[in-house]
N, CA, C, O and the ligand as a Tripos MOL2 file, in Angstrom:
@<TRIPOS>MOLECULE
protein
  317   315    80     0     0
PROTEIN
NO_CHARGES

@<TRIPOS>ATOM
      1 N          29.2040  300.0970  107.6380 N.3       1 MET1
      2 CA         29.7500  300.3460  106.3630 C.3       1 MET1
      3 C          30.9930  300.9480  106.3330 C.2       1 MET1
      4 O          31.0530  302.1380  106.6400 O.2       1 MET1
      5 N          31.9940  300.3540  106.0230 N.am      2 PRO2
      6 CA         33.3060  300.9960  105.6420 C.3       2 PRO2
      7 C          33.5340  301.9510  104.5060 C.2       2 PRO2
      8 O          33.8280  301.5020  103.3980 O.2       2 PRO2
      9 N          33.4050  303.3500  104.7300 N.am      3 PRO3
     10 CA         33.3660  304.1850  103.5260 C.3       3 PRO3
     11 C          34.4810  304.3790  102.9550 C.2       3 PRO3
     12 O          34.5590  304.9550  101.8700 O.2       3 PRO3
     13 N          35.5940  303.8840  103.6610 N.am      4 SER4
     14 CA         37.1280  304.0440  102.8820 C.3       4 SER4
     15 C          37.1330  302.9790  101.8320 C.2       4 SER4
     16 O          37.6260  303.3150  100.7560 O.2       4 SER4
     17 N          36.6850  301.7790  101.9380 N.am      5 THR5
     18 CA         36.8070  300.7610  101.0220 C.3       5 THR5
     19 C          36.0150  301.0350   99.8960 C.2       5 THR5
     20 O          36.4940  300.8570   98.7760 O.2       5 THR5
     21 N          34.5900  301.5440  100.0780 N.am      6 ASP6
     22 CA         33.7790  301.9410   98.8990 C.3       6 ASP6
     23 C          34.5170  302.8440   98.1980 C.2       6 ASP6
     24 O          34.6820  302.5040   97.0270 O.2       6 ASP6
     25 N          35.0700  303.9850   98.5410 N.am      7 ASP7
     26 CA         35.6040  305.0990   97.9990 C.3       7 ASP7
     27 C          36.7300  304.2700   96.9990 C.2       7 ASP7
     28 O          36.7810  304.5610   95.8040 O.2       7 ASP7
     29 N          37.5850  303.2680   97.5510 N.am      8 ALA8
     30 CA         38.5730  302.7110   96.6570 C.3       8 ALA8
     31 C          38.1100  302.1930   95.4030 C.2       8 ALA8
     32 O          38.6680  302.4290   94.3320 O.2       8 ALA8
     33 N          36.9760  301.4090   95.5560 N.am      9 VAL9
     34 CA         36.2500  300.7740   94.4120 C.3       9 VAL9
     35 C          35.7100  301.8790   93.3400 C.2       9 VAL9
     36 O          35.9420  301.7830   92.1350 O.2       9 VAL9
     37 N          35.0250  302.8490   93.8750 N.am     10 THR10
     38 CA         34.3980  303.9090   93.2080 C.3      10 THR10
     39 C          35.7290  304.7000   92.4320 C.2      10 THR10
     40 O          35.5900  305.2140   91.3210 O.2      10 THR10
     41 N          36.8540  304.7170   93.0790 N.am     11 GLU11
     42 CA         37.9540  305.5050   92.2670 C.3      11 GLU11
     43 C          38.2340  304.8920   91.2110 C.2      11 GLU11
     44 O          38.3110  305.5540   90.1760 O.2      11 GLU11
     45 N          38.4320  303.6640   91.1810 N.am     12 ALA12
     46 CA         39.0690  302.8520   89.9520 C.3      12 ALA12
     47 C          37.8450  302.8940   88.8090 C.2      12 ALA12
     48 O          38.2310  302.7360   87.6510 O.2      12 ALA12
     49 N          36.6160  303.0610   88.9830 N.am     13 ARG13
     50 CA         35.8440  303.2500   87.7990 C.3      13 ARG13
     51 C          35.6140  304.6260   87.4090 C.2      13 ARG13
     52 O          35.0280  304.8530   86.3500 O.2      13 ARG13
     53 N          36.0060  305.5500   88.1400 N.am     14 ARG14
     54 CA         35.8890  306.9480   87.5270 C.3      14 ARG14
     55 C          36.8140  307.2120   86.2720 C.2      14 ARG14
     56 O          37.6800  306.3940   85.9610 O.2      14 ARG14
     57 N          36.5900  308.4520   85.5170 N.am     15 PRO15
     58 CA         37.3480  308.7190   84.6790 C.3      15 PRO15
     59 C          38.6860  309.2380   85.1180 C.2      15 PRO15
     60 O          38.8180  309.8470   86.1800 O.2      15 PRO15
     61 N          39.7900  308.9650   84.1990 N.am     16 VAL16
     62 CA         40.9750  309.2020   84.9040 C.3      16 VAL16
     63 C          41.1610  310.7440   85.4880 C.2      16 VAL16
     64 O          41.8200  310.9840   86.5000 O.2      16 VAL16
     65 N          40.5630  311.6300   84.7940 N.am     17 LEU17
     66 CA         40.8470  312.9000   85.5360 C.3      17 LEU17
     67 C          39.5680  313.2900   86.1490 C.2      17 LEU17
     68 O          38.5700  313.6220   85.5090 O.2      17 LEU17
     69 N          39.6540  313.2340   87.3270 N.am     18 ASP18
     70 CA         38.4700  313.7440   88.1850 C.3      18 ASP18
     71 C          38.8240  315.0830   89.1180 C.2      18 ASP18
     72 O          39.4210  315.0120   90.1920 O.2      18 ASP18
     73 N          38.3610  316.2680   88.5290 N.am     19 VAL19
     74 CA         38.5930  317.4550   89.0670 C.3      19 VAL19
     75 C          37.2960  318.0360   89.5360 C.2      19 VAL19
     76 O          36.3180  317.8200   88.8200 O.2      19 VAL19
     77 N          37.1330  318.7490   90.6400 N.am     20 ARG20
     78 CA         35.7600  319.4620   90.8370 C.3      20 ARG20
     79 C          36.2690  320.9040   91.0220 C.2      20 ARG20
     80 O          37.4360  321.2670   91.1700 O.2      20 ARG20
     81 N          34.9750  321.7680   90.9750 N.am     21 MET21
     82 CA         35.2170  323.3180   91.1190 C.3      21 MET21
     83 C          35.9660  323.2950   92.6240 C.2      21 MET21
     84 O          35.7340  322.4660   93.5050 O.2      21 MET21
     85 N          36.8900  324.3740   92.6990 N.am     22 GLY22
     86 CA         37.3970  324.5100   94.0010 C.3      22 GLY22
     87 C          38.6460  323.8300   94.3160 C.2      22 GLY22
     88 O          39.3700  324.3840   95.1430 O.2      22 GLY22
     89 N          39.0470  322.6670   93.7780 N.am     23 ASP23
     90 CA         40.0770  321.7370   94.0640 C.3      23 ASP23
     91 C          41.3440  322.4800   94.0670 C.2      23 ASP23
     92 O          41.5630  323.4880   93.3960 O.2      23 ASP23
     93 N          42.0790  321.9620   94.7910 N.am     24 LEU24
     94 CA         43.6050  322.6130   94.8160 C.3      24 LEU24
     95 C          44.4950  321.5750   94.4150 C.2      24 LEU24
     96 O          44.7100  320.5610   95.0790 O.2      24 LEU24
     97 N          45.0870  321.8950   93.1420 N.am     25 LEU25
     98 CA         45.8340  320.7250   92.5320 C.3      25 LEU25
     99 C          47.2670  321.2260   92.5050 C.2      25 LEU25
    100 O          47.5430  322.4240   92.4400 O.2      25 LEU25
    101 N          48.2400  320.1690   92.5640 N.am     26 GLU26
    102 CA         49.5180  320.1850   92.4550 C.3      26 GLU26
    103 C          50.2260  319.8430   91.2110 C.2      26 GLU26
    104 O          50.1510  318.6610   90.8740 O.2      26 GLU26
    105 N          50.9310  320.6840   90.4270 N.am     27 MET27
    106 CA         51.3880  320.3800   89.0910 C.3      27 MET27
    107 C          52.8890  319.7100   89.2460 C.2      27 MET27
    108 O          53.6430  319.9680   90.1840 O.2      27 MET27
    109 N          53.1670  318.8760   88.2480 N.am     28 ARG28
    110 CA         54.5870  318.2710   88.2420 C.3      28 ARG28
    111 C          55.6150  319.1780   88.1390 C.2      28 ARG28
    112 O          56.5600  319.1350   88.9260 O.2      28 ARG28
    113 N          55.5230  320.1950   87.0470 N.am     29 LYS29
    114 CA         56.4480  321.2900   87.1010 C.3      29 LYS29
    115 C          55.8960  322.5740   87.7310 C.2      29 LYS29
    116 O          54.6850  322.7710   87.6240 O.2      29 LYS29
    117 N          56.6770  323.4890   88.3910 N.am     30 PRO30
    118 CA         56.3300  324.5110   88.7290 C.3      30 PRO30
    119 C          56.0310  325.8290   87.8960 C.2      30 PRO30
    120 O          56.8040  326.1690   87.0010 O.2      30 PRO30
    121 N          54.9880  326.5040   88.1790 N.am     31 HIS31
    122 CA         54.8060  327.7800   87.1900 C.3      31 HIS31
    123 C          56.0790  328.5610   87.3010 C.2      31 HIS31
    124 O          57.0570  328.3100   88.0070 O.2      31 HIS31
    125 N          55.8590  329.6810   86.3670 N.am     32 ALA32
    126 CA         56.9970  330.5030   85.9850 C.3      32 ALA32
    127 C          57.3470  331.2170   87.4050 C.2      32 ALA32
    128 O          58.4930  331.5350   87.7240 O.2      32 ALA32
    129 N          56.2900  331.4040   88.1420 N.am     33 CYS33
    130 CA         56.4710  332.3580   89.4380 C.3      33 CYS33
    131 C          56.8370  331.4490   90.4650 C.2      33 CYS33
    132 O          56.9070  331.8980   91.6100 O.2      33 CYS33
    133 N          57.1420  329.9620   90.2100 N.am     34 GLY34
    134 CA         57.6090  329.0860   91.1840 C.3      34 GLY34
    135 C          56.5390  328.3130   91.9920 C.2      34 GLY34
    136 O          56.8330  327.4270   92.7950 O.2      34 GLY34
    137 N          55.2420  328.7230   91.7150 N.am     35 GLY35
    138 CA         54.1440  327.9780   92.3310 C.3      35 GLY35
    139 C          53.9390  326.7570   91.9810 C.2      35 GLY35
    140 O          54.4180  326.3830   90.9100 O.2      35 GLY35
    141 N          53.2470  325.9190   92.7230 N.am     36 ARG36
    142 CA         52.8840  324.7510   92.0840 C.3      36 ARG36
    143 C          51.2630  324.2470   92.3770 C.2      36 ARG36
    144 O          50.7870  323.1500   92.0870 O.2      36 ARG36
    145 N          50.6600  325.2560   92.9590 N.am     37 SER37
    146 CA         49.4590  324.8420   93.4590 C.3      37 SER37
    147 C          48.4440  325.6990   92.6820 C.2      37 SER37
    148 O          48.7630  326.8520   92.3930 O.2      37 SER37
    149 N          47.1120  325.1580   92.2860 N.am     38 TRP38
    150 CA         46.3700  325.7150   91.3850 C.3      38 TRP38
    151 C          44.8150  325.3850   91.7570 C.2      38 TRP38
    152 O          44.3540  324.2920   92.0850 O.2      38 TRP38
    153 N          44.1970  326.5160   91.6280 N.am     39 ARG39
    154 CA         42.8140  326.3590   92.1100 C.3      39 ARG39
    155 C          41.8950  326.0240   90.8900 C.2      39 ARG39
    156 O          42.0900  326.7000   89.8800 O.2      39 ARG39
    157 N          41.0780  325.2240   90.8580 N.am     40 VAL40
    158 CA         40.1310  324.9650   89.7380 C.3      40 VAL40
    159 C          38.8610  325.9270   89.8100 C.2      40 VAL40
    160 O          37.9150  325.8680   90.5950 O.2      40 VAL40
    161 N          39.1100  326.8720   88.7250 N.am     41 SER41
    162 CA         38.0800  327.9990   88.5620 C.3      41 SER41
    163 C          36.9600  327.8330   87.5370 C.2      41 SER41
    164 O          36.0090  328.6120   87.4740 O.2      41 SER41
    165 N          37.1330  326.7080   86.6870 N.am     42 ARG42
    166 CA         36.2670  326.5610   85.8310 C.3      42 ARG42
    167 C          36.1920  324.9610   85.2150 C.2      42 ARG42
    168 O          37.2660  324.3670   85.1220 O.2      42 ARG42
    169 N          35.1320  324.3670   84.8600 N.am     43 LEU43
    170 CA         35.0230  323.0690   84.3750 C.3      43 LEU43
    171 C          34.3710  323.0790   83.1220 C.2      43 LEU43
    172 O          33.3780  323.7850   82.9440 O.2      43 LEU43
    173 N          34.8890  322.2880   82.1530 N.am     44 GLY44
    174 CA         34.2570  322.2190   80.6800 C.3      44 GLY44
    175 C          35.0600  321.3000   79.7790 C.2      44 GLY44
    176 O          35.7690  320.4150   80.2580 O.2      44 GLY44
    177 N          34.9610  321.4910   78.5820 N.am     45 ALA45
    178 CA         35.9570  320.8960   77.6840 C.3      45 ALA45
    179 C          37.4320  321.2240   78.1590 C.2      45 ALA45
    180 O          38.3260  320.3800   78.2200 O.2      45 ALA45
    181 N          37.5740  322.6280   78.5030 N.am     46 ASP46
    182 CA         38.7260  322.9200   79.0040 C.3      46 ASP46
    183 C          38.7790  323.4670   80.7520 C.2      46 ASP46
    184 O          37.7490  323.7410   81.3690 O.2      46 ASP46
    185 N          39.9220  323.5360   81.2490 N.am     47 ILE47
    186 CA         39.5980  323.4420   82.7280 C.3      47 ILE47
    187 C          40.5160  324.7410   82.9900 C.2      47 ILE47
    188 O          41.6450  324.9260   82.5350 O.2      47 ILE47
    189 N          39.8790  325.4760   83.7080 N.am     48 GLY48
    190 CA         40.2110  326.8890   84.2420 C.3      48 GLY48
    191 C          40.7230  326.8560   85.3780 C.2      48 GLY48
    192 O          39.9740  326.4630   86.2720 O.2      48 GLY48
    193 N          42.1510  327.2450   85.7630 N.am     49 LEU49
    194 CA         42.9590  327.1930   86.7640 C.3      49 LEU49
    195 C          43.6930  328.5880   87.2700 C.2      49 LEU49
    196 O          44.1800  329.3930   86.4760 O.2      49 LEU49
    197 N          43.7020  328.7570   88.7110 N.am     50 ILE50
    198 CA         44.1570  329.9790   88.9600 C.3      50 ILE50
    199 C          45.5760  329.5480   89.7310 C.2      50 ILE50
    200 O          45.6360  328.6150   90.5320 O.2      50 ILE50
    201 N          46.6720  330.3640   89.3630 N.am     51 CYS51
    202 CA         47.7950  330.1030   90.0810 C.3      51 CYS51
    203 C          47.8040  330.6600   91.7050 C.2      51 CYS51
    204 O          47.6640  331.8510   91.9790 O.2      51 CYS51
    205 N          47.9590  329.7730   92.5490 N.am     52 GLN52
    206 CA         47.6110  330.4290   93.8270 C.3      52 GLN52
    207 C          48.8670  331.1860   94.3730 C.2      52 GLN52
    208 O          48.7710  331.7970   95.4370 O.2      52 GLN52
    209 N          49.9930  331.1640   93.7030 N.am     53 THR53
    210 CA         51.0100  331.9320   93.9710 C.3      53 THR53
    211 C          51.0750  333.4560   93.3620 C.2      53 THR53
    212 O          51.4190  334.4490   94.0030 O.2      53 THR53
    213 N          50.6780  333.4250   92.0090 N.am     54 CYS54
    214 CA         50.9530  334.7330   91.3660 C.3      54 CYS54
    215 C          49.4040  335.1900   90.8940 C.2      54 CYS54
    216 O          49.2230  336.3360   90.4840 O.2      54 CYS54
    217 N          48.4660  334.3710   90.9640 N.am     55 GLY55
    218 CA         47.2190  334.6700   90.6030 C.3      55 GLY55
    219 C          46.8060  334.5600   89.3110 C.2      55 GLY55
    220 O          45.6320  334.8370   89.0610 O.2      55 GLY55
    221 N          47.6590  334.1530   88.2970 N.am     56 ARG56
    222 CA         47.3670  334.1980   87.0380 C.3      56 ARG56
    223 C          46.2070  333.0590   86.6990 C.2      56 ARG56
    224 O          45.9620  332.0840   87.4100 O.2      56 ARG56
    225 N          45.5680  333.3930   85.4890 N.am     57 ARG57
    226 CA         44.4650  332.2810   85.3970 C.3      57 ARG57
    227 C          45.0080  331.6280   83.8270 C.2      57 ARG57
    228 O          45.4840  332.3180   82.9250 O.2      57 ARG57
    229 N          44.8370  330.4250   83.7920 N.am     58 VAL58
    230 CA         45.1870  329.7460   82.7230 C.3      58 VAL58
    231 C          43.8990  328.8450   82.3000 C.2      58 VAL58
    232 O          42.9960  328.6510   83.1130 O.2      58 VAL58
    233 N          43.8640  328.3040   80.9800 N.am     59 MET59
    234 CA         42.8570  327.3720   80.5750 C.3      59 MET59
    235 C          43.8700  326.2000   80.0790 C.2      59 MET59
    236 O          44.9640  326.4320   79.5650 O.2      59 MET59
    237 N          43.3460  324.9350   80.3070 N.am     60 LEU60
    238 CA         43.9930  323.7550   79.8130 C.3      60 LEU60
    239 C          43.1110  322.7800   79.2630 C.2      60 LEU60
    240 O          41.9980  322.6710   79.7780 O.2      60 LEU60
    241 N          43.3910  322.1280   78.3990 N.am     61 GLU61
    242 CA         42.5900  320.9460   77.7750 C.3      61 GLU61
    243 C          42.7030  320.0230   79.0100 C.2      61 GLU61
    244 O          43.5930  320.0360   79.8600 O.2      61 GLU61
    245 N          41.6170  319.2180   78.9330 N.am     62 ARG62
    246 CA         41.7400  318.0550   80.2160 C.3      62 ARG62
    247 C          42.8180  317.1660   79.7350 C.2      62 ARG62
    248 O          43.4510  316.7930   80.7230 O.2      62 ARG62
    249 N          43.2950  316.6730   78.6670 N.am     63 ALA63
    250 CA         44.1960  315.9080   78.3690 C.3      63 ALA63
    251 C          45.4170  316.3530   78.7520 C.2      63 ALA63
    252 O          46.1830  315.5430   79.2730 O.2      63 ALA63
    253 N          45.8760  317.9040   78.5400 N.am     64 GLU64
    254 CA         46.8140  318.7850   78.8610 C.3      64 GLU64
    255 C          46.9800  318.6550   80.4880 C.2      64 GLU64
    256 O          48.0400  318.3680   81.0430 O.2      64 GLU64
    257 N          46.0250  318.8590   80.9950 N.am     65 LEU65
    258 CA         45.8080  318.9870   82.6340 C.3      65 LEU65
    259 C          46.3850  317.5940   83.1860 C.2      65 LEU65
    260 O          47.2370  317.4630   84.0650 O.2      65 LEU65
    261 N          45.7750  316.6610   82.5230 N.am     66 GLU66
    262 CA         46.3190  315.3940   82.9660 C.3      66 GLU66
    263 C          47.6910  315.1170   82.9530 C.2      66 GLU66
    264 O          48.2600  314.6290   83.9300 O.2      66 GLU66
    265 N          48.2650  315.4040   81.8860 N.am     67 LYS67
    266 CA         49.5900  315.2420   81.7930 C.3      67 LYS67
    267 C          50.3980  316.0190   82.6530 C.2      67 LYS67
    268 O          51.5000  315.5250   82.8910 O.2      67 LYS67
    269 N          50.1060  317.2570   83.2550 N.am     68 ARG68
    270 CA         51.0580  317.9140   83.9690 C.3      68 ARG68
    271 C          50.4970  317.8260   85.4300 C.2      68 ARG68
    272 O          51.1580  318.3590   86.3210 O.2      68 ARG68
    273 N          49.4190  317.2420   85.7120 N.am     69 LEU69
    274 CA         48.7790  317.1710   87.0160 C.3      69 LEU69
    275 C          49.6740  316.0870   87.9330 C.2      69 LEU69
    276 O          50.0960  315.0540   87.4130 O.2      69 LEU69
    277 N          49.8890  316.3620   89.1310 N.am     70 ARG70
    278 CA         50.7010  315.4030   90.0820 C.3      70 ARG70
    279 C          49.6130  315.0090   90.9170 C.2      70 ARG70
    280 O          49.6840  313.8370   91.2850 O.2      70 ARG70
    281 N          48.6130  315.6650   91.3250 N.am     71 GLY71
    282 CA         47.4580  315.1250   92.1780 C.3      71 GLY71
    283 C          46.9300  316.2600   92.8330 C.2      71 GLY71
    284 O          47.4540  317.3710   92.7580 O.2      71 GLY71
    285 N          45.7610  315.9710   93.5630 N.am     72 PRO72
    286 CA         44.8360  316.8700   94.1710 C.3      72 PRO72
    287 C          45.7560  317.4200   95.4360 C.2      72 PRO72
    288 O          46.6830  316.6490   95.6870 O.2      72 PRO72
    289 N          45.7010  318.4520   96.1840 N.am     73 ILE73
    290 CA         46.2090  318.8250   97.3560 C.3      73 ILE73
    291 C          45.0930  318.8350   98.3940 C.2      73 ILE73
    292 O          45.2400  318.3670   99.5230 O.2      73 ILE73
    293 N          43.8930  319.4320   97.9180 N.am     74 GLN74
    294 CA         42.8940  319.6280   98.7860 C.3      74 GLN74
    295 C          41.7870  319.5390   97.9160 C.2      74 GLN74
    296 O          41.9420  320.0280   96.7970 O.2      74 GLN74
    297 N          40.3920  318.8730   98.2680 N.am     75 ARG75
    298 CA         39.4110  318.6940   97.5090 C.3      75 ARG75
    299 C          38.4390  320.0020   97.7630 C.2      75 ARG75
    300 O          38.4070  320.6280   98.8220 O.2      75 ARG75
    301 N          37.6650  320.2910   96.6080 N.am     76 GLY76
    302 CA         36.8730  321.5560   96.5790 C.3      76 GLY76
    303 C          35.5660  320.9600   97.4710 C.2      76 GLY76
    304 O          35.5780  319.8160   97.9260 O.2      76 GLY76
    305 N          34.5300  321.8180   97.6430 N.am     77 VAL77
    306 CA         33.4140  321.4520   98.2520 C.3      77 VAL77
    307 C          32.4580  321.0890   97.1670 C.2      77 VAL77
    308 O          32.0010  321.9110   96.3730 O.2      77 VAL77
    309 N          32.1660  319.7570   97.1720 N.am     78 PRO78
    310 CA         31.0870  319.3650   96.2160 C.3      78 PRO78
    311 C          30.0040  320.0280   96.0970 C.2      78 PRO78
    312 O          29.4730  320.4340   97.1310 O.2      78 PRO78
    313 N          29.4000  320.3060   94.8180 N.am     79 GLU79
    314 CA         28.0850  321.1620   94.6090 C.3      79 GLU79
    315 C          26.8170  320.3350   94.8230 C.2      79 GLU79
    316 O          25.7100  320.8580   94.6960 O.2      79 GLU79
    317 ZN         52.1150  331.6540   89.1140 Zn       80 ZN80
@<TRIPOS>BOND
     1     1     2 1
     2     2     3 1
     3     3     4 2
     4     3     5 am
     5     5     6 1
     6     6     7 1
     7     7     8 2
     8     7     9 am
     9     9    10 1
    10    10    11 1
    11    11    12 2
    12    11    13 am
    13    13    14 1
    14    14    15 1
    15    15    16 2
    16    15    17 am
    17    17    18 1
    18    18    19 1
    19    19    20 2
    20    19    21 am
    21    21    22 1
    22    22    23 1
    23    23    24 2
    24    23    25 am
    25    25    26 1
    26    26    27 1
    27    27    28 2
    28    27    29 am
    29    29    30 1
    30    30    31 1
    31    31    32 2
    32    31    33 am
    33    33    34 1
    34    34    35 1
    35    35    36 2
    36    35    37 am
    37    37    38 1
    38    38    39 1
    39    39    40 2
    40    39    41 am
    41    41    42 1
    42    42    43 1
    43    43    44 2
    44    43    45 am
    45    45    46 1
    46    46    47 1
    47    47    48 2
    48    47    49 am
    49    49    50 1
    50    50    51 1
    51    51    52 2
    52    51    53 am
    53    53    54 1
    54    54    55 1
    55    55    56 2
    56    55    57 am
    57    57    58 1
    58    58    59 1
    59    59    60 2
    60    59    61 am
    61    61    62 1
    62    62    63 1
    63    63    64 2
    64    63    65 am
    65    65    66 1
    66    66    67 1
    67    67    68 2
    68    67    69 am
    69    69    70 1
    70    70    71 1
    71    71    72 2
    72    71    73 am
    73    73    74 1
    74    74    75 1
    75    75    76 2
    76    75    77 am
    77    77    78 1
    78    78    79 1
    79    79    80 2
    80    79    81 am
    81    81    82 1
    82    82    83 1
    83    83    84 2
    84    83    85 am
    85    85    86 1
    86    86    87 1
    87    87    88 2
    88    87    89 am
    89    89    90 1
    90    90    91 1
    91    91    92 2
    92    91    93 am
    93    93    94 1
    94    94    95 1
    95    95    96 2
    96    95    97 am
    97    97    98 1
    98    98    99 1
    99    99   100 2
   100    99   101 am
   101   101   102 1
   102   102   103 1
   103   103   104 2
   104   103   105 am
   105   105   106 1
   106   106   107 1
   107   107   108 2
   108   107   109 am
   109   109   110 1
   110   110   111 1
   111   111   112 2
   112   111   113 am
   113   113   114 1
   114   114   115 1
   115   115   116 2
   116   115   117 am
   117   117   118 1
   118   118   119 1
   119   119   120 2
   120   119   121 am
   121   121   122 1
   122   122   123 1
   123   123   124 2
   124   123   125 am
   125   125   126 1
   126   126   127 1
   127   127   128 2
   128   127   129 am
   129   129   130 1
   130   130   131 1
   131   131   132 2
   132   131   133 am
   133   133   134 1
   134   134   135 1
   135   135   136 2
   136   135   137 am
   137   137   138 1
   138   138   139 1
   139   139   140 2
   140   139   141 am
   141   141   142 1
   142   142   143 1
   143   143   144 2
   144   143   145 am
   145   145   146 1
   146   146   147 1
   147   147   148 2
   148   147   149 am
   149   149   150 1
   150   150   151 1
   151   151   152 2
   152   151   153 am
   153   153   154 1
   154   154   155 1
   155   155   156 2
   156   155   157 am
   157   157   158 1
   158   158   159 1
   159   159   160 2
   160   159   161 am
   161   161   162 1
   162   162   163 1
   163   163   164 2
   164   163   165 am
   165   165   166 1
   166   166   167 1
   167   167   168 2
   168   167   169 am
   169   169   170 1
   170   170   171 1
   171   171   172 2
   172   171   173 am
   173   173   174 1
   174   174   175 1
   175   175   176 2
   176   175   177 am
   177   177   178 1
   178   178   179 1
   179   179   180 2
   180   179   181 am
   181   181   182 1
   182   182   183 1
   183   183   184 2
   184   183   185 am
   185   185   186 1
   186   186   187 1
   187   187   188 2
   188   187   189 am
   189   189   190 1
   190   190   191 1
   191   191   192 2
   192   191   193 am
   193   193   194 1
   194   194   195 1
   195   195   196 2
   196   195   197 am
   197   197   198 1
   198   198   199 1
   199   199   200 2
   200   199   201 am
   201   201   202 1
   202   202   203 1
   203   203   204 2
   204   203   205 am
   205   205   206 1
   206   206   207 1
   207   207   208 2
   208   207   209 am
   209   209   210 1
   210   210   211 1
   211   211   212 2
   212   211   213 am
   213   213   214 1
   214   214   215 1
   215   215   216 2
   216   215   217 am
   217   217   218 1
   218   218   219 1
   219   219   220 2
   220   219   221 am
   221   221   222 1
   222   222   223 1
   223   223   224 2
   224   223   225 am
   225   225   226 1
   226   226   227 1
   227   227   228 2
   228   227   229 am
   229   229   230 1
   230   230   231 1
   231   231   232 2
   232   231   233 am
   233   233   234 1
   234   234   235 1
   235   235   236 2
   236   235   237 am
   237   237   238 1
   238   238   239 1
   239   239   240 2
   240   239   241 am
   241   241   242 1
   242   242   243 1
   243   243   244 2
   244   243   245 am
   245   245   246 1
   246   246   247 1
   247   247   248 2
   248   247   249 am
   249   249   250 1
   250   250   251 1
   251   251   252 2
   252   251   253 am
   253   253   254 1
   254   254   255 1
   255   255   256 2
   256   255   257 am
   257   257   258 1
   258   258   259 1
   259   259   260 2
   260   259   261 am
   261   261   262 1
   262   262   263 1
   263   263   264 2
   264   263   265 am
   265   265   266 1
   266   266   267 1
   267   267   268 2
   268   267   269 am
   269   269   270 1
   270   270   271 1
   271   271   272 2
   272   271   273 am
   273   273   274 1
   274   274   275 1
   275   275   276 2
   276   275   277 am
   277   277   278 1
   278   278   279 1
   279   279   280 2
   280   279   281 am
   281   281   282 1
   282   282   283 1
   283   283   284 2
   284   283   285 am
   285   285   286 1
   286   286   287 1
   287   287   288 2
   288   287   289 am
   289   289   290 1
   290   290   291 1
   291   291   292 2
   292   291   293 am
   293   293   294 1
   294   294   295 1
   295   295   296 2
   296   295   297 am
   297   297   298 1
   298   298   299 1
   299   299   300 2
   300   299   301 am
   301   301   302 1
   302   302   303 1
   303   303   304 2
   304   303   305 am
   305   305   306 1
   306   306   307 1
   307   307   308 2
   308   307   309 am
   309   309   310 1
   310   310   311 1
   311   311   312 2
   312   311   313 am
   313   313   314 1
   314   314   315 1
   315   315   316 2
@<TRIPOS>SUBSTRUCTURE
     1 MET1         2 RESIDUE 1 A MET
     2 PRO2         6 RESIDUE 1 A PRO
     3 PRO3        10 RESIDUE 1 A PRO
     4 SER4        14 RESIDUE 1 A SER
     5 THR5        18 RESIDUE 1 A THR
     6 ASP6        22 RESIDUE 1 A ASP
     7 ASP7        26 RESIDUE 1 A ASP
     8 ALA8        30 RESIDUE 1 A ALA
     9 VAL9        34 RESIDUE 1 A VAL
    10 THR10       38 RESIDUE 1 A THR
    11 GLU11       42 RESIDUE 1 A GLU
    12 ALA12       46 RESIDUE 1 A ALA
    13 ARG13       50 RESIDUE 1 A ARG
    14 ARG14       54 RESIDUE 1 A ARG
    15 PRO15       58 RESIDUE 1 A PRO
    16 VAL16       62 RESIDUE 1 A VAL
    17 LEU17       66 RESIDUE 1 A LEU
    18 ASP18       70 RESIDUE 1 A ASP
    19 VAL19       74 RESIDUE 1 A VAL
    20 ARG20       78 RESIDUE 1 A ARG
    21 MET21       82 RESIDUE 1 A MET
    22 GLY22       86 RESIDUE 1 A GLY
    23 ASP23       90 RESIDUE 1 A ASP
    24 LEU24       94 RESIDUE 1 A LEU
    25 LEU25       98 RESIDUE 1 A LEU
    26 GLU26      102 RESIDUE 1 A GLU
    27 MET27      106 RESIDUE 1 A MET
    28 ARG28      110 RESIDUE 1 A ARG
    29 LYS29      114 RESIDUE 1 A LYS
    30 PRO30      118 RESIDUE 1 A PRO
    31 HIS31      122 RESIDUE 1 A HIS
    32 ALA32      126 RESIDUE 1 A ALA
    33 CYS33      130 RESIDUE 1 A CYS
    34 GLY34      134 RESIDUE 1 A GLY
    35 GLY35      138 RESIDUE 1 A GLY
    36 ARG36      142 RESIDUE 1 A ARG
    37 SER37      146 RESIDUE 1 A SER
    38 TRP38      150 RESIDUE 1 A TRP
    39 ARG39      154 RESIDUE 1 A ARG
    40 VAL40      158 RESIDUE 1 A VAL
    41 SER41      162 RESIDUE 1 A SER
    42 ARG42      166 RESIDUE 1 A ARG
    43 LEU43      170 RESIDUE 1 A LEU
    44 GLY44      174 RESIDUE 1 A GLY
    45 ALA45      178 RESIDUE 1 A ALA
    46 ASP46      182 RESIDUE 1 A ASP
    47 ILE47      186 RESIDUE 1 A ILE
    48 GLY48      190 RESIDUE 1 A GLY
    49 LEU49      194 RESIDUE 1 A LEU
    50 ILE50      198 RESIDUE 1 A ILE
    51 CYS51      202 RESIDUE 1 A CYS
    52 GLN52      206 RESIDUE 1 A GLN
    53 THR53      210 RESIDUE 1 A THR
    54 CYS54      214 RESIDUE 1 A CYS
    55 GLY55      218 RESIDUE 1 A GLY
    56 ARG56      222 RESIDUE 1 A ARG
    57 ARG57      226 RESIDUE 1 A ARG
    58 VAL58      230 RESIDUE 1 A VAL
    59 MET59      234 RESIDUE 1 A MET
    60 LEU60      238 RESIDUE 1 A LEU
    61 GLU61      242 RESIDUE 1 A GLU
    62 ARG62      246 RESIDUE 1 A ARG
    63 ALA63      250 RESIDUE 1 A ALA
    64 GLU64      254 RESIDUE 1 A GLU
    65 LEU65      258 RESIDUE 1 A LEU
    66 GLU66      262 RESIDUE 1 A GLU
    67 LYS67      266 RESIDUE 1 A LYS
    68 ARG68      270 RESIDUE 1 A ARG
    69 LEU69      274 RESIDUE 1 A LEU
    70 ARG70      278 RESIDUE 1 A ARG
    71 GLY71      282 RESIDUE 1 A GLY
    72 PRO72      286 RESIDUE 1 A PRO
    73 ILE73      290 RESIDUE 1 A ILE
    74 GLN74      294 RESIDUE 1 A GLN
    75 ARG75      298 RESIDUE 1 A ARG
    76 GLY76      302 RESIDUE 1 A GLY
    77 VAL77      306 RESIDUE 1 A VAL
    78 PRO78      310 RESIDUE 1 A PRO
    79 GLU79      314 RESIDUE 1 A GLU
    80 ZN80       317 GROUP 0 **** ****
């Protein structure tokens, strides 16, 4: 079984925004502190993020995060 091919198919069927607890995400624009990487700390209607450079916590609506997100840097551990 080639797992990489299966993953590509699964990826296309997923909702647009696929974030998990502990994911490290990169934003299109840097934070006020200059950092671009954020750790996912909370999932729900809003997504909680912690700036990895200055430690600030923010809450973003999924749609808002989708707009700002560049992509995942590192995947969190699946629960
Ligand atoms: Zn910051």
